[in-house]
C-alpha positions as CSV (number, residue, x, y, z in Angstrom):
1,M,107.2,89.3,85.3
2,S,103.9,87.1,83.7
3,L,101.3,86.0,86.0
4,D,99.2,83.3,85.9
5,A,95.5,83.4,85.5
6,K,95.3,81.6,88.9
7,T,97.3,84.4,91.3
8,V,95.3,87.3,89.0
9,T,92.1,85.4,90.3
10,R,93.3,85.9,93.8
11,I,95.0,89.2,93.7
12,A,91.8,90.0,92.6
13,R,89.5,88.0,95.0
14,L,91.6,89.8,97.9
15,A,91.2,93.1,96.7
16,R,87.6,93.0,96.2
17,I,87.1,93.5,92.3
18,G,85.1,91.2,90.1
19,L,86.4,89.8,87.1
20,Q,84.8,88.6,83.8
21,P,86.4,85.6,82.3
22,G,88.0,87.0,79.9
23,E,89.4,90.1,81.9
24,V,91.8,87.8,83.6
25,E,94.3,87.6,81.0
26,T,94.6,91.4,80.6
27,L,94.8,92.1,84.4
28,G,97.4,89.7,84.3
29,K,99.5,91.1,81.7
30,D,98.6,94.3,82.9
31,M,99.8,94.0,86.6
32,G,102.8,92.0,85.2
33,S,104.4,95.1,83.9
34,I,103.7,97.3,86.8
35,I,106.0,94.7,88.4
36,D,108.5,95.0,86.0
37,W,108.3,98.7,85.9
38,V,108.6,98.7,89.7
39,E,111.8,96.1,89.4
40,Q,113.6,98.8,87.4
41,L,113.4,100.9,90.4
42,K,115.8,98.5,92.5
43,E,118.4,99.5,89.8
44,V,118.8,102.9,90.1
45,D,121.6,104.0,92.1
46,V,120.5,106.2,95.3
47,T,123.1,106.2,97.6
48,G,124.1,109.6,98.8
49,V,121.0,110.7,97.9
50,D,118.7,111.8,101.0
51,P,115.3,111.4,101.0
52,M,112.5,114.0,100.2
53,I,110.5,113.9,103.1
54,G,111.1,111.8,106.5
55,T,109.2,110.9,109.3
56,G,112.9,112.8,110.7
57,L,113.1,115.5,108.2
58,A,109.3,117.1,108.2
59,K,108.5,119.7,110.9
60,P,104.8,120.0,112.1
61,R,103.8,123.3,111.3
62,L,102.1,124.7,114.2
63,R,99.6,127.0,114.9
64,E,98.7,128.5,118.4
65,D,95.9,126.8,119.7
66,R,93.0,129.3,120.5
67,V,89.2,128.9,120.6
68,T,87.3,132.1,119.0
69,D,83.7,132.5,118.2
70,G,84.5,132.9,114.2
71,N,83.6,137.1,114.7
72,C,80.5,136.4,111.9
73,R,77.6,135.5,113.9
74,D,75.2,137.6,112.1
75,K,76.7,136.3,108.7
76,V,75.3,132.8,110.2
77,L,72.3,133.8,111.8
78,S,71.3,135.1,108.4
79,N,70.8,131.8,106.9
80,A,68.6,130.5,110.0
81,P,64.7,130.6,108.9
82,E,63.6,131.4,112.3
83,R,65.6,133.3,114.8
84,E,65.5,134.4,118.6
85,G,68.1,137.3,119.2
86,P,71.6,135.6,118.7
87,F,70.2,132.1,118.6
88,Y,68.5,129.8,115.9
89,T,65.0,128.6,116.7
90,V,63.9,125.0,116.4
91,P,60.7,122.8,116.6
92,K,60.8,121.3,120.0
93,V,61.5,117.8,119.7
94,V,60.9,116.4,122.7
95,E,57.9,116.6,124.9
């Protein structure tokens, strides 16, 4: 399928792609070959082939929703420039 310059320019504008005048023809050929390839896919017989994944087939992997502190307080606080007990010390911002 060949795309004319007007169609290529419109698609580029919709995609917010800036094109130089010399790029329109090259991009049109590239887009045309992509469309031709997709058209070839329509010719493949897929009757009897189950989808590999879909909304009804995919099962979410669930885990127990637990709140933890990560059990690594000392590692986290070791990065603090200043600390007081188990807390970060930060400069006062509100007077």
